[in-house]
C-alpha positions as CSV (number, residue, x, y, z in Angstrom):
1,X,-61.0,95.5,-34.3
2,X,-62.0,99.3,-34.1
3,X,-65.0,100.8,-32.6
4,X,-65.9,104.4,-33.5
5,X,-67.1,106.7,-30.8
6,X,-67.6,110.1,-32.5
7,X,-68.8,113.2,-31.4
8,X,-69.1,115.8,-33.9
9,X,-69.8,119.7,-33.0
10,X,-70.8,121.9,-35.8
11,X,-70.1,125.5,-35.1
12,X,-69.8,127.3,-38.3
13,X,-68.2,130.9,-37.6
14,X,-67.9,132.9,-41.2
15,X,-64.6,134.8,-41.2
16,X,-62.8,137.0,-43.7
17,X,-59.4,136.0,-44.8
18,X,-57.0,138.7,-44.8
19,X,-55.9,140.2,-48.4
20,X,-58.2,137.7,-50.1
21,X,-61.8,139.0,-49.5
22,X,-63.0,135.3,-49.2
23,X,-64.8,134.4,-46.2
24,X,-63.9,131.4,-44.3
25,X,-65.8,129.0,-42.1
26,X,-64.5,127.5,-39.2
27,X,-66.2,123.9,-38.4
28,X,-65.4,122.6,-34.9
29,X,-65.0,118.8,-35.1
30,X,-63.9,116.0,-32.8
31,X,-63.5,112.3,-33.2
32,X,-62.4,109.7,-31.0
33,X,-61.3,106.2,-32.2
34,X,-60.8,102.8,-30.1
35,X,-58.7,100.1,-31.3
36,X,-57.8,97.1,-29.3
37,X,-54.4,95.5,-28.1
38,X,-53.5,92.1,-26.6
39,X,-51.8,92.4,-23.4
40,X,-48.2,91.3,-23.5
41,X,-46.8,91.2,-20.2
42,X,-48.2,89.4,-16.9
43,X,-47.6,90.6,-13.1
44,X,-47.9,88.8,-10.2
45,X,-47.8,89.7,-6.5
46,X,-47.2,87.1,-3.7
47,X,-46.7,87.5,-0.1
48,X,-44.5,86.0,2.6
49,X,-46.1,85.7,6.0
50,X,-45.1,84.4,9.4
51,X,-46.4,84.4,12.7
52,X,-44.6,84.3,16.0
53,X,-44.7,85.1,19.8
54,X,-41.3,87.0,19.1
55,X,-41.1,89.7,16.7
56,X,-37.4,89.0,15.7
57,X,-38.5,85.5,15.1
58,X,-41.3,86.4,12.9
59,X,-39.0,88.7,10.8
60,X,-36.3,86.0,10.6
61,X,-39.0,83.6,9.2
62,X,-39.9,85.7,6.6
63,X,-36.3,86.8,5.6
64,X,-35.7,83.1,5.1
65,X,-38.7,82.5,3.2
66,X,-38.1,85.6,0.9
67,X,-34.3,84.7,0.3
68,X,-35.5,81.1,-0.8
69,X,-38.3,82.6,-3.2
70,X,-35.8,85.1,-4.4
71,X,-33.4,82.4,-5.3
72,X,-36.1,80.4,-7.2
73,X,-37.1,83.4,-9.1
74,X,-33.7,84.2,-10.2
75,X,-33.1,81.0,-11.6
76,X,-36.0,81.5,-14.3
77,X,-34.8,83.6,-17.3
78,X,-36.9,86.5,-18.3
79,X,-38.5,87.5,-15.0
80,X,-38.3,90.9,-13.6
81,X,-38.1,90.6,-9.7
82,X,-38.6,93.4,-7.1
83,X,-39.7,93.1,-3.4
84,X,-42.5,95.2,-2.0
85,X,-43.6,96.5,1.4
86,X,-42.2,94.9,4.6
87,X,-44.4,95.1,7.6
88,X,-44.3,93.7,11.4
89,X,-47.2,94.3,13.5
90,X,-48.3,93.1,17.2
91,X,-51.7,91.1,17.3
92,X,-53.3,91.7,20.7
93,X,-55.4,88.9,22.4
94,X,-59.2,89.1,21.4
95,X,-62.1,87.3,23.2
96,X,-61.9,84.4,20.9
97,X,-58.0,84.1,21.0
98,X,-56.5,85.1,24.1
99,X,-52.8,84.5,23.0
100,X,-50.9,87.3,21.6
101,X,-48.2,87.3,18.8
102,X,-46.3,89.3,16.0
103,X,-47.1,88.9,12.5
104,X,-44.5,89.8,9.6
105,X,-45.1,89.9,5.8
106,X,-43.3,91.2,2.8
107,X,-44.5,91.2,-1.0
108,X,-42.6,89.8,-4.0
109,X,-43.5,91.2,-7.2
110,X,-42.8,89.5,-10.6
111,X,-43.4,90.4,-14.3
112,X,-42.8,88.8,-17.4
113,X,-44.0,88.4,-20.9
114,X,-43.5,84.8,-20.9
115,X,-46.9,84.1,-19.4
116,X,-46.6,80.2,-18.9
117,X,-43.1,80.5,-17.6
118,X,-44.3,83.1,-14.9
119,X,-47.5,81.1,-14.1
120,X,-45.3,77.8,-13.7
121,X,-43.1,79.9,-11.2
122,X,-45.9,81.1,-9.4
123,X,-47.3,77.6,-8.9
124,X,-43.8,76.4,-7.5
125,X,-43.8,79.6,-4.8
126,X,-47.3,79.0,-4.1
127,X,-46.6,75.4,-3.1
128,X,-43.6,76.4,-1.0
129,X,-45.9,78.6,1.2
130,X,-46.3,82.0,-0.5
131,X,-49.7,83.5,-0.8
132,X,-51.0,85.0,-4.1
133,X,-52.3,88.4,-3.5
134,X,-52.8,89.3,-7.5
135,X,-52.2,88.0,-10.9
136,X,-52.9,90.4,-14.1
137,X,-52.3,91.0,-17.6
138,X,-51.2,94.5,-18.8
139,X,-50.0,96.3,-22.0
140,X,-46.2,97.0,-21.6
141,X,-45.2,100.7,-22.4
142,X,-44.2,99.6,-26.1
143,X,-47.6,97.8,-26.9
144,X,-49.4,100.8,-25.5
145,X,-47.7,103.5,-27.3
146,X,-48.2,101.7,-30.6
147,X,-51.8,101.0,-29.8
148,X,-52.4,104.9,-29.0
149,X,-50.5,105.6,-32.2
150,X,-52.9,103.5,-34.4
151,X,-55.8,104.9,-32.6
152,X,-54.5,108.5,-33.1
153,X,-53.7,107.9,-36.8
154,X,-57.5,106.5,-37.4
155,X,-59.1,109.5,-35.6
156,X,-57.2,112.2,-37.6
157,X,-58.1,110.2,-40.5
158,X,-61.7,110.0,-39.7
159,X,-61.7,113.9,-38.8
160,X,-60.3,114.7,-42.2
161,X,-63.1,112.5,-43.7
162,X,-65.9,114.3,-41.6
163,X,-64.5,117.6,-42.6
164,X,-64.6,116.9,-46.5
165,X,-67.9,115.3,-46.0
166,X,-69.4,118.6,-43.9
167,X,-67.9,121.0,-46.5
168,X,-69.4,119.3,-49.4
169,X,-72.9,119.4,-47.7
170,X,-72.4,123.1,-47.0
171,X,-71.3,123.7,-50.7
172,X,-67.9,124.7,-49.7
173,X,-64.3,123.1,-49.7
174,X,-62.1,121.9,-46.8
175,X,-58.8,123.9,-46.9
176,X,-57.0,123.1,-43.4
177,X,-57.1,122.3,-39.7
178,X,-56.3,124.7,-36.9
179,X,-56.3,124.6,-33.4
180,X,-55.9,121.0,-33.2
181,X,-55.9,119.1,-29.8
182,X,-54.8,115.6,-29.4
183,X,-55.8,113.5,-26.4
184,X,-55.5,110.0,-25.0
185,X,-57.9,107.8,-22.8
186,X,-56.3,105.6,-20.3
187,X,-56.7,102.0,-20.8
188,X,-59.5,100.6,-18.4
189,X,-58.4,98.5,-15.4
190,X,-58.2,94.9,-16.3
191,X,-59.6,92.3,-14.5
192,X,-57.5,90.9,-11.9
193,X,-57.1,87.5,-10.2
194,X,-56.9,88.0,-6.3
195,X,-56.2,85.4,-3.6
196,X,-55.4,86.9,-0.6
197,X,-55.2,83.6,1.3
198,X,-54.4,81.1,-1.6
199,X,-51.8,79.2,0.1
200,X,-49.6,76.2,-0.8
201,X,-51.5,73.4,-2.3
202,X,-50.6,69.6,-2.5
203,X,-48.7,70.1,-5.7
204,X,-47.2,73.0,-7.7
205,X,-50.0,73.4,-10.0
206,X,-49.7,76.8,-11.8
207,X,-52.7,79.1,-11.6
208,X,-54.4,80.2,-14.8
209,X,-54.3,83.7,-16.2
210,X,-56.1,84.4,-19.6
211,X,-55.4,87.8,-21.2
212,X,-58.2,89.6,-23.1
213,X,-58.0,92.6,-25.6
214,X,-57.6,96.1,-24.2
215,X,-59.4,99.1,-25.6
216,X,-57.0,102.0,-26.3
217,X,-58.8,105.3,-27.5
218,X,-57.5,108.6,-29.0
219,X,-59.4,111.6,-29.3
220,X,-58.7,114.5,-32.0
221,X,-60.4,117.9,-31.9
222,X,-59.9,120.7,-34.4
223,X,-61.4,123.9,-36.4
224,X,-61.6,122.8,-39.9
225,X,-61.3,126.0,-42.3
226,X,-63.8,125.8,-45.2
227,X,-63.5,128.3,-48.2
228,X,-65.7,128.9,-51.2
229,X,-65.8,126.6,-54.0
């Protein structure tokens, strides 16, 4: 589905073509076309946490839990796995809690084009004690590039149509484009499922993540050369 977002600036500047004596008119045009693409990759960020009176013990608990999570994830085909930031910090006593302790945490990042399989794995890891930080669909590089090419093709076609139509209205003929500029709009951020404290549940029930179309836009600006008929 396409949506037209077109801005046309008609700036006519009569010029004389060298060696022909014919006056040419430059018509500045711009057009933005938007296409939609369905996200094809699902990413999940999960967090391992541990609390202890001893920093080394907190770290060891995180290391053990992360090693178990990595082993589970590596058994699932089609999953791209990476680990994120690793942090250990001291939590000082407060008026409400007079104890002091150490907290350690590390992030596990998972990406796959097989959404149901990844969601099942997330449910298993959540059941084992990991917290779900984020879960969101996005376009792969190939899908985004393909959508941009489609939007660019539509924008160029629309720009040519505008040039021909404007030339007819001015009783001229469209000859060519010059000073062409191509631009791309970044896709908007997708809605994200966030669950900073979503921990283990009674059963390994996978979370839900429904993808929706992403708009991808391309803009073309150019000076259209118009000549007498």
